[in-house]
NUDO-278923 format. One record per residue: residue number from 1; x, y, z of N, C-alpha, C, CB in turn. Coordinates in Angstrom, 3 decimals, always signed. Glycine has a CB too. Layout:
+-----+----------+----------+----------+----------+----------+----------+----------+----------+----------+----------+----------+----------+
! num !      nc1 !      nc2 !      nc3 !     cac1 !     cac2 !     cac3 !      cc1 !      cc2 !      cc3 !     cbc1 !     cbc2 !     cbc3 !
+-----+----------+----------+----------+----------+----------+----------+----------+----------+----------+----------+----------+----------+
! NUM !        X !        Y !        Z !        X !        Y !        Z !        X !        Y !        Z !        X !        Y !        Z !
...
+-----+----------+----------+----------+----------+----------+----------+----------+----------+----------+----------+----------+----------+
***
This chain:
+-----+----------+----------+----------+----------+----------+----------+----------+----------+----------+----------+----------+----------+
! num !      nc1 !      nc2 !      nc3 !     cac1 !     cac2 !     cac3 !      cc1 !      cc2 !      cc3 !     cbc1 !     cbc2 !     cbc3 !
+-----+----------+----------+----------+----------+----------+----------+----------+----------+----------+----------+----------+----------+
!   1 !  -34.511 !  +50.724 !  -42.852 !  -35.145 !  +51.759 !  -42.998 !  -35.196 !  +52.084 !  -44.785 !  -34.429 !  +52.828 !  -42.025 !
!   2 !  -36.546 !  +51.854 !  -45.265 !  -36.199 !  +52.149 !  -46.847 !  -35.745 !  +53.185 !  -47.541 !  -37.083 !  +52.034 !  -47.503 !
!   3 !  -34.925 !  +53.221 !  -48.545 !  -34.143 !  +54.124 !  -48.936 !  -35.509 !  +55.680 !  -49.517 !  -33.009 !  +53.220 !  -50.274 !
!   4 !  -35.228 !  +56.406 !  -49.908 !  -36.100 !  +57.810 !  -49.936 !  -36.266 !  +57.549 !  -51.204 !  -35.464 !  +59.390 !  -49.534 !
!   5 !  -37.554 !  +57.951 !  -52.183 !  -38.242 !  +58.475 !  -53.308 !  -36.843 !  +58.902 !  -53.869 !  -39.498 !  +59.682 !  -53.046 !
!   6 !  -36.409 !  +57.975 !  -55.237 !  -34.992 !  +59.114 !  -55.848 !  -33.983 !  +58.523 !  -55.458 !  -34.780 !  +60.763 !  -55.248 !
!   7 !  -33.858 !  +57.942 !  -53.952 !  -32.211 !  +57.789 !  -53.672 !  -31.703 !  +56.793 !  -54.581 !  -31.793 !  +57.286 !  -52.111 !
!   8 !  -30.443 !  +57.438 !  -54.443 !  -29.551 !  +56.183 !  -55.723 !  -29.326 !  +55.024 !  -55.214 !  -27.930 !  +56.529 !  -56.288 !
!   9 !  -29.989 !  +54.804 !  -53.896 !  -30.036 !  +53.373 !  -53.380 !  -31.298 !  +52.482 !  -52.951 !  -29.292 !  +53.409 !  -52.290 !
!  10 !  -32.448 !  +52.826 !  -53.649 !  -33.314 !  +52.847 !  -53.753 !  -33.273 !  +51.299 !  -55.098 !  -33.716 !  +54.377 !  -53.866 !
!  11 !  -32.309 !  +51.159 !  -56.249 !  -32.100 !  +50.225 !  -56.558 !  -31.473 !  +49.003 !  -55.972 !  -31.782 !  +50.540 !  -57.242 !
!  12 !  -30.689 !  +48.992 !  -55.278 !  -30.424 !  +47.960 !  -54.327 !  -31.027 !  +47.158 !  -53.443 !  -29.862 !  +48.278 !  -53.778 !
!  13 !  -32.345 !  +47.658 !  -53.094 !  -33.515 !  +47.102 !  -52.079 !  -34.500 !  +46.133 !  -52.997 !  -34.516 !  +48.520 !  -51.347 !
!  14 !  -34.024 !  +46.337 !  -54.218 !  -34.556 !  +45.241 !  -55.248 !  -33.673 !  +43.733 !  -55.539 !  -34.615 !  +46.054 !  -56.706 !
!  15 !  -32.418 !  +44.164 !  -54.881 !  -31.892 !  +42.669 !  -55.287 !  -31.735 !  +42.187 !  -53.995 !  -30.438 !  +42.514 !  -56.206 !
!  16 !  -31.902 !  +40.370 !  -54.697 !  -32.352 !  +39.592 !  -53.383 !  -30.842 !  +39.128 !  -52.421 !  -33.342 !  +37.992 !  -53.964 !
!  17 !  -29.992 !  +39.906 !  -52.719 !  -29.171 !  +39.884 !  -51.527 !  -29.419 !  +41.175 !  -50.499 !  -27.661 !  +39.838 !  -52.020 !
!  18 !  -29.874 !  +42.048 !  -50.645 !  -30.315 !  +43.061 !  -50.259 !  -32.008 !  +42.557 !  -49.366 !  -30.291 !  +44.060 !  -51.651 !
!  19 !  -32.527 !  +42.382 !  -50.163 !  -33.671 !  +41.526 !  -49.257 !  -33.457 !  +40.503 !  -48.302 !  -34.500 !  +40.845 !  -50.047 !
!  20 !  -32.443 !  +39.074 !  -48.563 !  -32.194 !  +38.556 !  -47.642 !  -31.527 !  +39.261 !  -46.221 !  -31.603 !  +37.728 !  -48.191 !
!  21 !  -30.449 !  +40.373 !  -46.664 !  -29.821 !  +40.578 !  -45.545 !  -30.857 !  +41.774 !  -44.778 !  -28.214 !  +41.004 !  -45.885 !
!  22 !  -32.263 !  +42.172 !  -45.536 !  -32.872 !  +42.713 !  -44.743 !  -33.636 !  +41.767 !  -43.660 !  -33.584 !  +43.501 !  -45.455 !
!  23 !  -34.180 !  +40.974 !  -44.325 !  -34.796 !  +40.213 !  -43.383 !  -34.269 !  +39.346 !  -42.274 !  -35.415 !  +39.561 !  -43.993 !
!  24 !  -32.529 !  +39.458 !  -42.461 !  -32.082 !  +38.470 !  -41.556 !  -32.108 !  +39.701 !  -40.229 !  -30.400 !  +37.603 !  -42.066 !
!  25 !  -31.598 !  +41.041 !  -40.339 !  -31.600 !  +42.228 !  -39.969 !  -32.954 !  +42.573 !  -39.209 !  -31.322 !  +43.008 !  -41.106 !
!  26 !  -34.092 !  +42.165 !  -39.575 !  -35.437 !  +42.589 !  -39.183 !  -35.710 !  +41.358 !  -38.217 !  -36.574 !  +42.802 !  -40.515 !
!  27 !  -34.873 !  +40.376 !  -38.481 !  -35.103 !  +39.177 !  -37.464 !  -34.435 !  +39.126 !  -36.184 !  -34.730 !  +37.955 !  -38.051 !
!  28 !  -33.460 !  +40.008 !  -36.486 !  -32.415 !  +39.804 !  -34.899 !  -33.040 !  +41.018 !  -34.181 !  -30.277 !  +40.048 !  -35.051 !
!  29 !  -33.364 !  +42.095 !  -34.979 !  -33.461 !  +43.237 !  -34.711 !  -34.991 !  +42.808 !  -33.334 !  -33.674 !  +44.278 !  -36.347 !
!  30 !  -35.821 !  +42.206 !  -34.484 !  -37.238 !  +41.492 !  -33.674 !  -36.772 !  +41.222 !  -32.177 !  -37.800 !  +39.778 !  -34.440 !
!  31 !  -35.638 !  +40.175 !  -32.445 !  -35.579 !  +39.494 !  -31.022 !  -34.773 !  +40.608 !  -29.757 !  -34.555 !  +37.880 !  -31.256 !
!  32 !  -33.896 !  +41.524 !  -30.136 !  -33.551 !  +42.631 !  -29.383 !  -34.675 !  +43.400 !  -28.660 !  -32.877 !  +43.482 !  -30.226 !
!  33 !  -35.577 !  +43.727 !  -29.800 !  -36.937 !  +44.532 !  -29.166 !  -37.912 !  +43.514 !  -28.033 !  -38.090 !  +45.002 !  -30.683 !
!  34 !  -37.943 !  +42.539 !  -28.054 !  -38.599 !  +41.592 !  -27.506 !  -38.176 !  +40.631 !  -25.832 !  -38.584 !  +40.799 !  -28.700 !
!  35 !  -36.939 !  +40.795 !  -25.945 !  -36.004 !  +40.255 !  -24.835 !  -35.204 !  +41.181 !  -24.558 !  -35.219 !  +39.083 !  -25.111 !
!  36 !  -33.995 !  +41.516 !  -25.276 !  -33.131 !  +42.247 !  -24.172 !  -33.240 !  +43.914 !  -23.963 !  -31.598 !  +41.936 !  -24.545 !
!  37 !  -34.059 !  +44.574 !  -24.867 !  -34.767 !  +45.683 !  -24.680 !  -35.435 !  +46.296 !  -23.470 !  -35.523 !  +45.555 !  -25.406 !
!  38 !  -36.518 !  +45.033 !  -23.581 !  -37.455 !  +45.178 !  -21.655 !  -36.429 !  +44.496 !  -20.809 !  -39.379 !  +44.015 !  -21.304 !
!  39 !  -35.360 !  +44.088 !  -20.833 !  -34.626 !  +43.530 !  -19.488 !  -33.747 !  +44.713 !  -19.350 !  -33.713 !  +41.944 !  -19.591 !
!  40 !  -33.537 !  +45.192 !  -19.754 !  -32.454 !  +46.557 !  -19.896 !  -33.303 !  +47.746 !  -19.481 !  -31.809 !  +46.881 !  -21.627 !
!  41 !  -34.064 !  +47.946 !  -19.873 !  -35.085 !  +48.815 !  -19.553 !  -35.310 !  +49.085 !  -18.332 !  -36.111 !  +48.478 !  -19.984 !
!  42 !  -35.862 !  +47.462 !  -17.857 !  -36.600 !  +47.123 !  -16.268 !  -35.145 !  +47.555 !  -15.519 !  -37.258 !  +45.029 !  -15.873 !
!  43 !  -33.995 !  +46.803 !  -15.960 !  -32.512 !  +47.356 !  -15.123 !  -32.568 !  +48.526 !  -14.927 !  -31.132 !  +47.234 !  -15.784 !
!  44 !  -32.566 !  +49.387 !  -16.091 !  -32.279 !  +51.067 !  -15.887 !  -33.294 !  +51.310 !  -14.927 !  -32.478 !  +52.170 !  -17.324 !
!  45 !  -34.308 !  +51.404 !  -14.737 !  -35.567 !  +51.817 !  -14.380 !  -35.596 !  +51.638 !  -12.790 !  -36.688 !  +50.987 !  -15.176 !
!  46 !  -34.794 !  +50.342 !  -12.871 !  -34.487 !  +49.699 !  -11.141 !  -33.299 !  +50.059 !  -10.207 !  -34.243 !  +48.109 !  -11.171 !
!  47 !  -32.098 !  +50.148 !  -11.371 !  -31.129 !  +50.468 !  -10.191 !  -30.181 !  +51.829 !  -10.984 !  -30.007 !  +48.815 !   -9.685 !
!  48 !  -30.663 !  +52.847 !  -11.990 !  -29.741 !  +53.979 !  -12.542 !  -31.095 !  +55.033 !  -12.509 !  -28.847 !  +53.634 !  -14.332 !
!  49 !  -32.079 !  +55.020 !  -12.850 !  -32.895 !  +56.044 !  -12.832 !  -33.199 !  +57.249 !  -11.522 !  -33.963 !  +55.354 !  -13.138 !
!  50 !  -32.535 !  +56.224 !  -10.510 !  -32.717 !  +57.200 !   -9.252 !  -31.684 !  +57.554 !   -8.723 !  -33.421 !  +56.749 !   -8.198 !
!  51 !  -30.503 !  +57.524 !   -9.506 !  -28.665 !  +57.589 !   -8.742 !  -28.555 !  +59.475 !   -9.345 !  -26.817 !  +55.912 !   -9.998 !
!  52 !  -27.448 !  +59.723 !   -9.069 !  -27.139 !  +60.898 !   -9.278 !  -26.728 !  +61.043 !  -10.757 !  -26.191 !  +61.271 !   -8.341 !
!  53 !  -26.202 !  +59.746 !  -11.004 !  -25.984 !  +59.667 !  -12.445 !  -26.781 !  +59.780 !  -13.606 !  -25.577 !  +58.744 !  -12.613 !
!  54 !  -27.982 !  +59.841 !  -12.984 !  -29.190 !  +59.812 !  -13.910 !  -29.267 !  +61.363 !  -14.997 !  -30.690 !  +59.681 !  -12.756 !
!  55 !  -28.779 !  +62.091 !  -14.325 !  -28.403 !  +63.351 !  -14.777 !  -27.171 !  +63.969 !  -15.306 !  -28.629 !  +63.941 !  -13.978 !
!  56 !  -26.155 !  +63.069 !  -15.214 !  -24.634 !  +63.611 !  -15.658 !  -24.325 !  +63.133 !  -16.892 !  -23.423 !  +63.164 !  -14.721 !
!  57 !  -23.509 !  +63.903 !  -17.735 !  -22.513 !  +63.469 !  -18.813 !  -22.351 !  +61.674 !  -18.540 !  -20.838 !  +64.454 !  -18.573 !
!  58 !  -22.156 !  +61.468 !  -19.765 !  -22.000 !  +59.696 !  -19.851 !  -20.790 !  +59.806 !  -20.405 !  -23.143 !  +58.640 !  -20.859 !
!  59 !  -19.590 !  +59.070 !  -19.943 !  -18.496 !  +58.858 !  -20.970 !  -18.525 !  +57.038 !  -20.820 !  -16.752 !  +59.800 !  -20.471 !
!  60 !  -18.614 !  +56.800 !  -22.121 !  -18.748 !  +55.491 !  -22.810 !  -17.430 !  +55.089 !  -23.468 !  -19.877 !  +55.545 !  -23.883 !
!  61 !  -16.261 !  +54.938 !  -23.046 !  -14.959 !  +54.207 !  -23.537 !  -15.360 !  +53.131 !  -24.237 !  -13.993 !  +53.727 !  -22.451 !
!  62 !  -14.794 !  +52.554 !  -25.671 !  -15.148 !  +51.213 !  -26.015 !  -16.577 !  +51.059 !  -27.152 !  -15.435 !  +50.484 !  -24.510 !
!  63 !  -16.890 !  +52.657 !  -27.289 !  -18.296 !  +52.429 !  -27.360 !  -18.307 !  +51.947 !  -28.714 !  -19.250 !  +53.670 !  -27.061 !
!  64 !  -17.429 !  +52.367 !  -29.479 !  -17.730 !  +52.345 !  -31.129 !  -18.969 !  +52.522 !  -32.053 !  -17.412 !  +51.209 !  -31.520 !
!  65 !  -19.681 !  +52.081 !  -32.590 !  -20.863 !  +52.324 !  -33.106 !  -22.223 !  +51.785 !  -32.025 !  -20.790 !  +51.601 !  -34.548 !
!  66 !  -21.978 !  +51.287 !  -30.794 !  -22.904 !  +50.762 !  -29.714 !  -23.460 !  +52.282 !  -29.405 !  -22.079 !  +49.825 !  -28.277 !
!  67 !  -25.016 !  +52.726 !  -29.694 !  -25.353 !  +53.950 !  -29.463 !  -26.674 !  +52.980 !  -28.653 !  -25.538 !  +55.189 !  -30.902 !
!  68 !  -27.078 !  +52.146 !  -28.459 !  -28.173 !  +51.223 !  -28.214 !  -27.663 !  +51.004 !  -26.521 !  -28.191 !  +49.665 !  -29.403 !
!  69 !  -26.873 !  +50.742 !  -26.026 !  -26.756 !  +50.683 !  -24.606 !  -26.735 !  +51.601 !  -23.976 !  -25.918 !  +50.180 !  -24.203 !
!  70 !  -25.901 !  +52.765 !  -24.531 !  -25.657 !  +54.053 !  -23.794 !  -27.494 !  +54.963 !  -23.849 !  -24.092 !  +55.074 !  -24.853 !
!  71 !  -28.319 !  +54.793 !  -24.576 !  -29.090 !  +55.439 !  -24.779 !  -30.175 !  +54.637 !  -24.169 !  -29.075 !  +55.837 !  -25.994 !
!  72 !  -30.423 !  +53.147 !  -23.688 !  -31.194 !  +52.774 !  -22.914 !  -30.997 !  +52.835 !  -21.445 !  -31.392 !  +51.780 !  -23.284 !
!  73 !  -29.706 !  +52.671 !  -21.273 !  -29.306 !  +52.611 !  -19.857 !  -29.167 !  +53.968 !  -19.150 !  -28.009 !  +51.894 !  -19.755 !
!  74 !  -28.978 !  +55.156 !  -20.428 !  -29.207 !  +56.252 !  -19.651 !  -30.022 !  +57.542 !  -20.841 !  -27.554 !  +56.704 !  -18.914 !
!  75 !  -31.273 !  +57.037 !  -20.736 !  -31.951 !  +57.619 !  -21.566 !  -32.158 !  +59.376 !  -21.202 !  -33.199 !  +56.757 !  -21.609 !
!  76 !  -31.990 !  +59.905 !  -20.226 !  -32.268 !  +61.656 !  -19.779 !  -31.213 !  +61.938 !  -19.318 !  -33.394 !  +62.148 !  -18.652 !
!  77 !  -29.563 !  +60.995 !  -19.943 !  -28.760 !  +62.573 !  -19.723 !  -28.403 !  +63.181 !  -20.571 !  -27.639 !  +62.699 !  -19.096 !
!  78 !  -27.736 !  +64.348 !  -20.275 !  -27.537 !  +65.449 !  -21.231 !  -26.629 !  +65.540 !  -22.582 !  -27.100 !  +66.374 !  -20.471 !
!  79 !  -25.496 !  +64.580 !  -22.142 !  -24.619 !  +64.399 !  -22.685 !  -23.850 !  +63.116 !  -22.752 !  -24.137 !  +65.200 !  -22.381 !
!  80 !  -23.940 !  +62.170 !  -23.861 !  -23.031 !  +61.030 !  -23.824 !  -21.648 !  +61.257 !  -24.885 !  -23.962 !  +59.668 !  -24.267 !
!  81 !  -20.452 !  +60.878 !  -24.241 !  -19.149 !  +61.307 !  -25.004 !  -18.796 !  +59.450 !  -25.192 !  -17.728 !  +62.570 !  -23.837 !
!  82 !  -19.243 !  +59.000 !  -26.396 !  -18.818 !  +57.909 !  -26.954 !  -17.381 !  +57.719 !  -27.741 !  -19.791 !  +57.664 !  -27.710 !
!  83 !  -16.248 !  +56.901 !  -27.396 !  -15.380 !  +56.792 !  -27.563 !  -15.034 !  +55.204 !  -28.421 !  -14.973 !  +57.189 !  -26.411 !
!  84 !  -14.473 !  +55.164 !  -29.347 !  -14.477 !  +53.862 !  -30.285 !  -12.674 !  +53.856 !  -30.928 !  -15.939 !  +54.113 !  -31.838 !
!  85 !  -12.545 !  +52.383 !  -31.394 !  -11.071 !  +52.522 !  -32.071 !  -11.346 !  +53.153 !  -33.478 !  -10.220 !  +50.944 !  -32.258 !
!  86 !  -12.585 !  +52.958 !  -34.261 !  -12.976 !  +52.896 !  -35.295 !  -12.549 !  +54.931 !  -35.494 !  -14.664 !  +52.062 !  -35.327 !
!  87 !  -11.595 !  +55.089 !  -37.030 !  -11.258 !  +56.262 !  -36.980 !  -12.582 !  +57.317 !  -37.549 !   -9.932 !  +56.284 !  -37.756 !
!  88 !  -12.223 !  +58.463 !  -37.069 !  -13.692 !  +59.327 !  -37.457 !  -13.683 !  +59.641 !  -38.958 !  -13.846 !  +60.936 !  -36.592 !
!  89 !  -14.408 !  +59.848 !  -39.621 !  -14.735 !  +60.308 !  -41.245 !  -15.885 !  +59.543 !  -41.495 !  -13.508 !  +59.942 !  -42.486 !
!  90 !  -15.831 !  +59.820 !  -43.019 !  -17.171 !  +59.360 !  -43.788 !  -16.633 !  +58.491 !  -44.230 !  -17.952 !  +60.155 !  -44.807 !
!  91 !  -17.714 !  +57.398 !  -45.029 !  -17.832 !  +56.121 !  -45.333 !  -17.363 !  +56.280 !  -46.358 !  -18.944 !  +55.463 !  -45.289 !
!  92 !  -16.730 !  +55.177 !  -47.136 !  -15.997 !  +55.392 !  -48.854 !  -17.370 !  +55.066 !  -49.608 !  -14.417 !  +53.993 !  -49.455 !
!  93 !  -17.090 !  +55.644 !  -50.556 !  -17.960 !  +56.072 !  -52.015 !  -18.800 !  +54.254 !  -52.418 !  -16.352 !  +56.788 !  -53.759 !
+-----+----------+----------+----------+----------+----------+----------+----------+----------+----------+----------+----------+----------+
***
């Protein structure tokens, strides 16, 4: 996502390293959108959507920053409890 107008991060987007980084991330994300997500969604609809767990809270241990899997496999569940090894807190400046 581009920086908001006036953001302190806007200048980074002009640097060659950022441009290359974004290009690589966009390429990787495109592969996920084209192959992985459709397959995951098909599995979710076939195997998970009509089960009692479809509306239950989801406990997702070892998830870390992985919100993609839980939200694709359990899109209508009311609560996600995600647990990771990373300590909670703010990013360093």
